[in-house]
C-alpha positions as CSV (number, residue, x, y, z in Angstrom):
1,X,0.0,0.0,0.0
2,X,1.2,3.5,-0.9
3,X,0.9,6.1,1.9
4,X,0.4,9.7,1.0
5,X,0.4,12.6,3.4
6,X,-2.0,15.2,1.9
7,X,-1.6,18.7,3.2
8,X,-4.7,20.9,2.4
9,X,-6.1,24.3,3.3
10,X,-9.6,24.0,1.9
11,X,-12.1,21.1,1.7
12,X,-11.5,18.8,-1.3
13,X,-13.8,19.1,-4.2
14,X,-14.6,16.1,-6.5
15,X,-11.9,17.1,-9.0
16,X,-9.3,17.2,-6.2
17,X,-10.4,13.8,-5.0
18,X,-10.2,12.3,-8.4
19,X,-6.7,13.9,-9.0
20,X,-5.1,12.6,-5.8
21,X,-6.8,9.1,-5.9
22,X,-5.8,8.4,-9.5
23,X,-2.1,9.5,-9.4
24,X,-0.8,6.0,-8.8
25,X,-3.1,4.1,-11.2
26,X,-4.5,1.0,-9.6
27,X,-2.2,0.9,-6.6
28,X,-4.0,1.1,-3.3
29,X,-3.4,4.4,-1.5
30,X,-4.0,5.4,2.0
31,X,-4.1,9.1,2.9
32,X,-3.1,11.0,6.0
33,X,-4.8,14.4,5.6
34,X,-3.4,17.4,7.4
35,X,-5.7,20.4,7.4
36,X,-4.1,23.8,7.8
37,X,-6.6,26.3,9.3
38,X,-6.5,29.7,8.0
39,X,-4.0,31.8,9.9
40,X,-4.5,35.4,10.7
41,X,-0.9,36.3,9.9
42,X,-1.4,35.4,6.2
43,X,-4.1,38.0,5.3
44,X,-1.8,40.4,3.5
45,X,-0.2,37.7,1.5
46,X,-3.6,36.2,0.5
47,X,-4.8,39.7,-0.6
48,X,-1.7,40.2,-2.7
49,X,-2.2,36.8,-4.3
50,X,-5.8,37.6,-5.0
51,X,-4.9,40.9,-6.7
52,X,-2.0,39.3,-8.7
53,X,-4.4,36.6,-9.9
54,X,-7.1,39.1,-10.9
55,X,-9.5,38.0,-8.1
56,X,-10.2,41.5,-6.9
57,X,-13.5,40.5,-5.3
58,X,-11.7,37.9,-3.2
59,X,-9.1,40.5,-2.1
60,X,-11.8,42.8,-0.9
61,X,-13.5,40.1,1.2
62,X,-10.3,38.6,2.7
63,X,-11.2,40.2,6.1
64,X,-14.6,38.3,6.2
65,X,-13.1,34.8,6.4
66,X,-12.6,33.4,9.9
67,X,-9.0,33.2,10.9
68,X,-6.9,32.1,13.8
69,X,-8.9,30.5,16.6
70,X,-12.2,31.2,14.8
71,X,-11.0,29.1,11.9
72,X,-10.7,25.8,13.8
73,X,-14.3,24.8,13.5
74,X,-14.6,25.5,9.8
75,X,-11.3,23.6,9.4
76,X,-12.7,20.6,11.3
77,X,-15.7,20.5,9.0
78,X,-13.5,20.8,5.9
79,X,-11.3,18.0,7.1
80,X,-14.3,15.7,7.8
81,X,-15.8,16.5,4.4
82,X,-12.4,15.7,2.7
83,X,-12.0,12.4,4.6
84,X,-15.5,11.3,3.7
85,X,-14.9,12.2,0.0
86,X,-11.6,10.2,-0.1
87,X,-13.2,7.2,1.7
88,X,-16.1,7.2,-0.8
89,X,-13.5,6.3,-3.5
90,X,-12.4,3.2,-1.5
91,X,-9.2,4.8,-0.2
92,X,-8.2,4.7,3.4
93,X,-8.1,8.2,5.0
94,X,-7.4,9.6,8.4
95,X,-6.6,13.1,9.3
96,X,-6.0,15.9,11.8
97,X,-5.9,19.6,12.1
98,X,-2.5,21.2,12.2
99,X,-2.5,23.5,15.1
100,X,1.1,24.6,15.4
101,X,4.4,24.4,13.5
102,X,3.0,22.8,10.3
103,X,6.4,21.6,9.0
104,X,7.2,19.9,12.3
105,X,3.8,18.2,12.3
106,X,4.3,17.2,8.7
107,X,7.8,15.8,9.3
108,X,6.6,13.8,12.3
109,X,3.6,12.4,10.5
110,X,5.8,11.3,7.5
111,X,8.1,9.6,10.0
112,X,5.3,7.9,12.0
113,X,3.4,6.6,9.0
114,X,6.5,5.8,6.9
115,X,4.8,7.8,4.1
116,X,5.9,7.4,0.6
117,X,5.2,11.0,-0.5
118,X,3.7,14.3,0.5
119,X,1.2,16.1,-1.7
120,X,0.6,19.8,-0.9
121,X,-2.7,20.7,-2.4
122,X,-3.1,24.4,-2.4
123,X,-4.3,27.5,-4.2
124,X,-1.6,29.5,-6.0
125,X,0.3,31.7,-3.5
126,X,2.4,33.8,-5.9
127,X,4.3,35.9,-3.4
128,X,5.3,32.9,-1.2
129,X,6.1,30.8,-4.3
130,X,8.4,33.5,-5.7
131,X,10.4,33.5,-2.5
132,X,10.2,29.7,-2.1
133,X,8.4,30.2,1.2
134,X,5.3,28.1,0.3
135,X,4.7,24.9,2.2
136,X,5.8,22.6,-0.7
137,X,9.1,24.4,-1.2
138,X,9.8,24.4,2.6
139,X,8.7,20.8,3.0
140,X,11.1,19.5,0.3
141,X,14.0,20.4,2.6
142,X,12.6,18.8,5.6
143,X,10.6,15.6,5.1
144,X,12.9,13.2,3.3
145,X,10.3,11.9,0.8
146,X,9.2,13.3,-2.5
147,X,6.9,16.4,-2.2
148,X,4.4,17.1,-5.0
149,X,2.7,20.4,-5.2
150,X,-0.7,20.5,-6.9
151,X,-3.1,23.3,-7.3
152,X,-6.6,22.8,-5.8
153,X,-9.7,23.2,-7.9
154,X,-12.3,25.8,-6.9
155,X,-16.0,25.2,-6.8
């Protein structure tokens, strides 16, 4: 069985589920899903990304999304939705919310589960990617297994 640690920041949509569950053909895959709640320190970067991508409406409404402690309940719902969607395909899936130090949690989960790979499924973060400060770039130097960055679909 192939073990994938899947790091997400939004609930998976059907296209995301299909993409990650078919990457390895017919091989059975189990997923450990790590949900990163929306952090309040990232608001400016998200707004800059929205503007750079031409999503001005989203940039204007960045302040309306729950962040920090208020983001934990929406993150739990997103995680449960994502786990259910993965399980419906026949895949094994467990998960947890990342509360602190995401790269440390990611590294320990990779070690504990003897994961074969990490997939970071994210929206484009142009500013962080330019400076190689996005989760995938940072994880590549820490986890010791291949790290694949994929862009999440939107509803």
